[in-house]
C-alpha positions as CSV (number, residue, x, y, z in Angstrom):
1,M,-16.4,-20.3,-9.3
2,R,-13.2,-19.2,-11.0
3,N,-11.6,-21.2,-13.8
4,K,-8.4,-22.6,-12.7
5,I,-5.4,-22.0,-14.9
6,K,-4.7,-25.0,-17.1
7,L,-1.2,-25.8,-18.0
8,T,0.1,-28.3,-20.5
9,K,2.1,-31.2,-19.0
10,E,5.2,-29.7,-20.7
11,K,4.6,-26.2,-19.3
12,R,4.0,-27.5,-15.8
13,E,7.2,-29.6,-15.9
14,D,9.1,-26.5,-17.1
15,M,7.7,-24.4,-14.3
16,I,8.4,-27.1,-11.7
17,A,12.0,-27.3,-13.0
18,S,12.3,-23.4,-12.7
19,I,11.0,-23.6,-9.1
20,K,13.5,-26.3,-8.2
21,T,16.3,-24.3,-9.8
22,Y,15.3,-21.1,-8.0
23,F,15.2,-22.8,-4.6
24,L,18.6,-24.4,-5.2
25,K,20.3,-21.2,-6.4
26,E,18.6,-18.7,-4.1
27,R,18.0,-20.7,-1.0
28,D,20.5,-23.6,-1.3
29,E,17.5,-26.0,-0.9
30,E,16.8,-29.0,-3.0
31,L,13.1,-29.4,-3.6
32,G,11.6,-32.5,-5.2
33,D,9.0,-32.6,-7.9
34,L,6.2,-33.0,-5.4
35,A,7.2,-30.0,-3.2
36,S,7.8,-27.9,-6.3
37,G,4.4,-28.9,-7.7
38,F,2.8,-27.7,-4.4
39,V,4.6,-24.4,-4.7
40,L,3.4,-24.0,-8.2
41,D,-0.2,-24.9,-7.2
42,F,0.0,-22.3,-4.4
43,I,1.2,-19.7,-6.9
44,I,-1.6,-20.6,-9.4
45,E,-4.3,-20.6,-6.7
46,K,-3.3,-17.7,-4.5
47,L,-1.1,-15.3,-6.5
48,A,-1.9,-15.7,-10.1
49,P,-5.3,-14.1,-9.8
50,E,-3.7,-10.9,-8.5
51,F,-1.3,-10.8,-11.4
52,Y,-4.2,-11.4,-13.8
53,N,-6.4,-8.7,-12.3
54,Q,-3.5,-6.3,-12.5
55,G,-3.1,-7.1,-16.2
56,V,-6.8,-6.5,-16.7
57,Q,-6.6,-3.1,-14.9
58,D,-3.5,-2.1,-16.8
59,S,-5.2,-3.1,-20.1
60,Y,-8.3,-1.1,-19.2
61,A,-6.3,2.0,-18.3
62,Y,-4.3,1.7,-21.6
63,M,-7.5,1.3,-23.7
64,N,-9.3,4.0,-21.9
65,E,-6.4,6.4,-22.6
66,K,-6.4,5.4,-26.3
67,I,-10.2,5.9,-26.5
68,E,-9.8,9.4,-25.0
69,D,-7.0,10.1,-27.5
70,L,-9.4,9.1,-30.3
71,L,-12.2,11.2,-28.9
72,E,-9.9,14.2,-28.7
73,I,-9.2,13.8,-32.4
74,Q,-12.9,13.9,-33.1
75,K,-13.4,17.0,-31.0
76,C,-10.6,18.8,-32.8
77,C,-12.0,18.1,-36.2
78,I,-15.7,18.9,-35.8
């Protein structure tokens, strides 16, 4: 079972406020705290793992490239 993302109360409140602002500005819809909380929960449960996995893949590719650079230096100097 995957670990659920844990947010501080303050961070969750900030994110809910951002969702409310987004819906009001972009969709001209007023969402309450409860509805915005459900949107946030959906993002955390369904979308965040994809962003996380992409970050892991990007980090792996970056580190792999740097390791290859390091190995190239070693081959040059032997």
